[in-house]
C-alpha positions as CSV (number, residue, x, y, z in Angstrom):
1,M,23.9,57.0,-23.3
2,F,26.5,54.3,-22.5
3,N,27.9,53.5,-19.2
4,T,31.4,53.6,-19.9
5,F,34.9,54.9,-18.6
6,M,37.1,56.3,-21.2
7,S,37.8,54.0,-23.9
8,A,41.2,54.5,-23.8
9,K,41.6,52.7,-20.6
10,S,41.1,49.2,-22.1
11,T,43.9,49.6,-24.5
12,E,46.3,50.6,-21.6
13,R,45.5,47.5,-19.7
14,V,47.4,44.4,-20.4
15,N,45.6,41.0,-20.0
16,Q,47.2,37.5,-18.7
17,Q,45.7,34.7,-20.3
18,L,46.3,31.0,-19.6
19,F,46.8,28.6,-22.6
20,L,47.1,24.8,-23.0
21,K,50.9,24.0,-24.0
22,R,50.3,20.5,-24.8
23,V,48.0,17.5,-24.2
24,P,48.9,16.5,-20.6
25,T,50.0,12.8,-19.4
26,G,48.4,11.8,-16.1
27,I,47.5,14.7,-13.9
28,A,47.9,17.9,-15.5
29,G,50.8,20.1,-14.2
30,P,52.6,23.5,-14.7
31,D,54.4,22.2,-17.6
32,D,51.4,21.5,-19.7
33,F,50.3,25.2,-19.7
34,E,51.6,28.5,-20.6
35,V,50.7,32.4,-19.9
36,R,50.6,34.8,-22.6
37,E,50.3,38.7,-22.4
38,A,47.9,40.7,-24.9
39,R,46.9,44.2,-25.1
40,I,43.0,44.5,-24.6
41,P,41.5,45.9,-27.5
42,A,39.1,48.9,-27.4
43,L,35.5,47.7,-26.9
44,K,32.7,47.6,-29.6
45,E,29.0,48.8,-29.2
46,G,27.1,46.2,-26.8
47,E,30.4,44.9,-25.5
48,L,31.7,45.1,-21.8
49,L,35.1,44.7,-19.7
50,I,35.1,42.3,-16.9
51,E,38.3,41.9,-14.6
52,S,38.3,38.5,-12.7
53,H,38.5,38.7,-9.1
54,Y,38.2,34.6,-8.5
55,L,38.7,32.0,-10.5
56,G,37.1,28.6,-10.2
57,V,39.3,25.5,-10.4
58,D,37.3,22.6,-11.3
59,A,38.4,18.9,-11.7
60,A,36.1,18.5,-14.9
61,L,38.8,20.8,-17.1
62,R,41.0,17.4,-17.1
63,L,38.2,15.9,-19.2
64,I,38.4,18.4,-21.9
65,I,42.0,18.9,-22.2
66,R,42.3,15.1,-23.4
67,D,43.7,14.2,-27.0
68,S,40.1,13.1,-27.8
69,D,37.2,14.7,-29.7
70,E,34.6,12.5,-27.6
71,F,33.6,15.4,-25.3
72,L,32.3,19.1,-25.7
73,F,34.3,22.1,-25.3
74,R,37.5,20.5,-26.0
75,V,40.6,22.5,-25.4
76,K,43.4,22.0,-28.0
77,P,46.9,22.9,-27.2
78,G,47.1,26.5,-28.1
79,D,43.7,27.4,-27.1
80,L,42.6,29.7,-24.2
81,V,41.9,27.1,-21.2
82,H,38.3,27.1,-20.3
83,G,36.9,28.1,-16.9
84,S,34.7,30.4,-14.8
85,F,35.6,33.2,-13.2
86,A,33.6,35.9,-11.1
87,G,34.4,39.7,-11.3
88,R,33.6,43.3,-11.7
89,V,32.4,44.9,-14.6
90,V,35.3,47.9,-15.3
91,E,34.0,49.2,-18.8
92,S,30.8,49.1,-20.4
93,R,29.4,50.1,-23.8
94,N,26.3,47.4,-23.0
95,L,23.0,49.2,-21.7
96,N,22.3,46.2,-19.6
97,Y,25.6,46.5,-17.8
98,S,27.4,49.4,-15.8
99,P,30.8,49.6,-14.2
100,G,31.0,48.1,-10.8
101,D,28.2,45.2,-11.5
102,H,29.3,41.8,-10.4
103,V,29.0,39.2,-12.9
104,L,29.9,35.5,-13.1
105,G,30.5,33.7,-16.5
106,S,32.4,30.9,-18.3
107,L,35.2,33.4,-19.7
108,G,38.3,31.5,-19.4
109,I,41.4,31.6,-17.2
110,Q,42.7,35.4,-17.7
111,R,42.5,38.4,-15.8
112,F,40.2,40.4,-18.4
113,A,37.4,39.3,-20.5
114,I,35.3,41.1,-23.2
115,S,31.9,39.9,-23.2
116,N,28.4,41.0,-25.3
117,G,26.6,39.7,-22.0
118,E,25.4,36.6,-23.3
119,G,25.7,33.7,-20.5
120,L,26.8,36.4,-18.0
121,E,25.1,36.1,-14.4
122,R,24.7,38.8,-12.3
123,C,26.0,38.4,-8.7
124,D,24.0,39.6,-6.2
125,I,26.8,39.9,-3.3
126,N,23.8,40.7,-0.8
127,Q,22.9,37.0,-0.9
128,A,26.3,35.3,-0.9
129,P,29.8,36.9,-1.1
130,L,31.3,37.1,-4.8
131,D,33.6,34.0,-4.4
132,A,30.6,32.0,-3.2
133,W,28.9,32.5,-6.6
134,L,31.9,30.4,-8.1
135,G,31.0,27.6,-5.4
136,G,28.5,26.8,-3.0
137,F,26.2,29.6,-4.4
138,G,27.3,28.9,-7.9
139,V,26.9,25.7,-10.3
140,S,28.6,23.4,-7.7
141,G,25.7,24.5,-5.2
142,L,22.9,24.3,-7.7
143,T,24.0,20.9,-8.9
144,A,24.2,19.5,-5.3
145,Y,20.7,21.4,-4.6
146,F,18.9,20.0,-7.7
147,S,20.3,16.5,-7.8
148,I,19.6,16.0,-4.0
149,L,16.3,17.5,-3.7
150,E,14.9,16.8,-7.1
151,E,16.5,13.5,-8.2
152,C,17.5,11.5,-5.4
153,R,15.1,12.7,-2.8
154,P,16.4,11.4,0.4
155,Q,13.8,10.8,3.1
156,P,14.1,10.6,7.0
157,G,15.3,7.0,7.6
158,Q,17.2,6.4,4.8
159,T,20.8,6.2,4.2
160,V,22.8,8.0,1.7
161,L,26.6,7.7,0.6
162,I,28.4,10.6,-0.7
163,N,31.4,9.7,-2.9
164,G,33.9,12.4,-2.9
165,A,32.0,14.0,-0.2
166,A,34.7,17.0,0.5
167,G,34.6,18.4,-2.8
168,A,33.0,21.2,-4.2
169,V,29.5,19.6,-4.8
170,G,29.8,16.5,-2.2
171,C,30.4,19.1,0.7
172,I,26.7,20.9,-0.2
173,A,25.0,17.5,-0.9
174,G,25.9,16.0,2.5
175,Q,24.5,18.9,4.1
176,L,21.2,18.7,1.9
177,C,20.8,15.2,2.8
178,K,21.1,15.7,6.3
179,M,18.6,18.5,6.1
180,A,16.2,16.1,4.5
181,G,16.7,13.9,7.6
182,A,18.6,10.9,6.1
183,K,21.5,9.2,7.4
184,T,24.7,10.6,5.6
185,I,28.3,8.9,5.1
186,G,30.9,10.3,3.1
187,L,33.8,8.5,1.5
188,T,36.9,10.7,1.3
189,G,40.6,10.6,1.0
190,S,42.1,11.5,4.1
191,T,41.6,11.3,8.0
192,E,41.7,15.2,8.1
193,K,38.9,15.3,5.6
194,C,36.8,12.5,7.4
195,G,36.9,14.8,10.9
196,W,36.1,17.8,9.0
197,L,32.8,16.4,7.3
198,V,31.6,15.2,10.5
199,D,32.5,18.1,12.9
200,E,32.1,21.1,10.2
201,L,29.2,19.9,8.0
202,G,27.5,17.3,10.2
203,Y,28.1,13.7,8.3
204,D,27.0,11.0,10.5
205,L,30.2,9.1,9.5
206,A,32.9,9.9,7.1
207,I,35.6,7.1,6.0
208,N,38.7,7.0,4.1
209,Y,38.6,5.1,1.2
210,K,42.5,4.9,1.4
211,D,42.1,2.5,4.4
212,D,42.5,-1.3,3.4
213,D,39.0,-2.1,5.0
214,W,36.8,0.7,3.7
215,F,34.5,-1.3,2.3
216,E,33.9,-3.5,5.5
217,Q,33.5,0.0,7.3
218,L,30.5,1.1,4.7
219,E,29.0,-2.1,5.1
220,R,28.8,-2.0,8.9
221,A,27.7,1.6,8.7
222,A,24.9,0.7,6.4
223,P,23.3,-2.7,8.0
224,E,20.4,-1.9,5.7
225,R,22.1,-1.0,2.7
226,L,22.1,2.1,0.7
227,D,19.1,4.3,-0.7
228,V,21.1,6.5,-2.4
229,I,24.7,6.6,-3.8
230,F,25.6,10.3,-4.9
231,D,28.7,9.7,-6.9
232,N,31.3,12.4,-8.1
233,V,34.1,9.5,-8.4
234,G,33.3,6.6,-10.7
235,G,36.0,3.8,-10.8
236,E,36.3,1.0,-8.1
237,L,34.3,3.4,-5.4
238,L,31.5,3.4,-7.3
239,N,31.9,-0.2,-8.6
240,Q,32.1,-1.2,-4.8
241,S,29.5,1.0,-3.6
242,L,26.7,-0.7,-6.0
243,K,27.5,-3.8,-3.9
244,L,25.4,-2.2,-1.1
245,I,22.6,-0.5,-3.2
246,G,19.2,-0.9,-1.5
247,M,16.1,-1.9,-2.7
248,R,14.7,0.4,-5.8
249,G,17.6,2.8,-4.8
250,I,19.3,5.2,-7.1
251,A,22.9,5.8,-7.7
252,L,23.2,9.1,-9.5
253,L,26.4,10.0,-11.8
254,C,27.2,13.5,-10.8
255,G,30.9,13.3,-11.8
256,S,33.5,11.0,-12.3
257,T,36.8,12.5,-11.3
258,S,38.9,9.3,-11.1
259,Q,38.4,8.9,-14.8
260,Y,39.0,12.0,-16.3
261,A,42.7,11.5,-16.8
262,A,42.6,7.8,-17.5
263,E,43.5,6.8,-21.1
264,E,40.7,4.1,-21.0
265,M,37.5,4.9,-19.1
266,Q,36.3,2.2,-16.9
267,G,32.6,1.4,-16.2
268,P,31.2,-0.4,-13.1
269,S,31.0,-4.3,-13.4
270,N,28.8,-4.8,-10.4
271,Y,25.9,-3.5,-12.3
272,I,24.2,-6.9,-11.5
273,W,23.3,-5.5,-8.2
274,L,21.0,-2.9,-10.0
275,G,18.9,-5.5,-11.4
276,T,18.7,-7.6,-8.2
277,M,17.8,-4.8,-6.3
278,R,15.5,-3.2,-8.6
279,A,17.5,0.2,-8.4
280,R,18.7,2.5,-10.9
281,L,21.8,4.4,-12.7
282,Q,20.9,7.7,-13.6
283,G,23.0,10.7,-15.0
284,F,22.7,14.1,-14.3
285,V,23.4,17.5,-15.8
286,I,22.6,20.7,-14.0
287,F,21.8,22.8,-17.2
288,D,18.5,20.7,-17.1
289,Y,17.2,23.2,-14.1
290,A,18.8,26.3,-15.6
291,H,15.4,28.0,-15.6
292,R,15.1,27.3,-11.7
293,Y,18.3,28.4,-10.4
294,G,16.8,31.8,-9.1
295,E,14.3,29.6,-7.0
296,A,17.0,27.6,-5.5
297,R,19.4,30.6,-4.6
298,T,16.7,32.1,-2.7
299,K,16.1,29.0,-0.5
300,M,20.1,28.6,-0.1
301,A,20.1,32.0,0.9
302,N,17.7,31.7,3.8
303,W,19.4,28.5,4.7
304,I,22.8,30.4,5.0
305,R,21.2,33.5,6.9
306,D,20.0,30.5,9.2
307,G,23.0,28.9,9.8
308,R,21.8,25.6,8.2
309,L,23.8,25.8,5.3
310,K,27.7,26.0,4.9
311,L,29.5,27.1,1.6
312,P,33.2,25.7,2.1
313,S,35.7,26.8,-0.1
314,W,39.3,26.2,-0.4
315,T,41.0,29.4,-1.7
316,R,44.4,29.9,-2.7
317,E,45.7,33.7,-3.4
318,G,47.6,34.0,-6.6
319,D,47.4,35.0,-10.3
320,I,46.8,33.4,-13.6
321,S,50.3,31.7,-13.6
322,D,49.3,29.7,-10.2
323,F,46.6,28.0,-11.8
324,P,48.1,24.8,-13.0
325,A,49.8,24.1,-9.9
326,V,46.5,24.7,-8.0
327,F,44.6,22.4,-10.5
328,Q,47.4,20.0,-9.6
329,Q,46.7,20.2,-5.8
330,L,43.0,19.6,-6.3
331,Y,43.7,16.5,-7.9
332,E,46.3,15.7,-5.1
333,G,43.3,16.1,-2.7
334,K,44.4,19.0,-0.9
335,N,41.0,21.0,-1.5
336,L,38.2,21.0,1.4
337,G,34.9,22.3,-0.5
338,K,35.1,24.6,-3.7
339,A,38.7,25.2,-5.0
340,L,39.5,29.0,-6.0
341,I,42.1,31.4,-6.8
342,K,41.6,34.8,-5.6
343,L,43.2,37.2,-7.7
344,P,45.1,40.5,-6.7
345,S,42.1,42.5,-8.2
346,A,39.7,41.1,-5.2
347,D,41.7,43.2,-2.6
């Protein structure tokens, strides 16, 4: 027997969905998107209906709404905007899920989604609150966990630079570096964020890259050079940082937010320092570690309970129509931690 509410309920609900209206120029804004309404069809056997409570707002979306077929998962004008949400099962004809279950998935920017269960993650809200499963306890936190602890492997006495330190991944990565005993320096875009990184997250030092002398500040902070450059930004910040890479150091490419909206992407010209210092420039994709998510979350949950790990989020209350404005604010640097939208259904 299937776990289900009356099947008529789904057809009575109206979904709101966000579609790409046109290819953006520069930072995407509200005029580049449109909200549409649609009736929700009755569920078929094996399907479930999920109501979104929180939407994730990710900088990488700008990469896939470009006028280019170079990247996977491209969103074209007229397509539903890609994105992840965390929510609750409200109706089910799938034996593996029951109404009331909390789940996470790449389900698009919409109030409701129908799924056959593939690609969904169950959210144990005893481990972490539902919103955290979209950020510090989700892909952002897992990215920080595996990229830092498995790839960069900072050690006591080493010096680490986090570019994009106040973002969804950077704010977790820096805490993990500190837990490993490394001196941790953050690059970010405002005086407010610098203070937050040091006072709230325990960074040893934070530098505002908008200061004219930011590189000189970094030189003084890392007199023995950088053992790890954890880069989320790319562009000139990465390029200049490479001048300070240490002997056999690693520059890990986790993201390239400065390049997502650029017409022509630019790579680093200071790569010669990699050769001089016998260092390496390495890419990273979190899905290589998908089989170990449970292991990471168990450890992170313990650190959260012990007060050793914080999961910062920048949460705006709103609806589907507010997503474009929040996405724009993300690129304007308004967020401290993971950017989320809390929908009315979460109350």
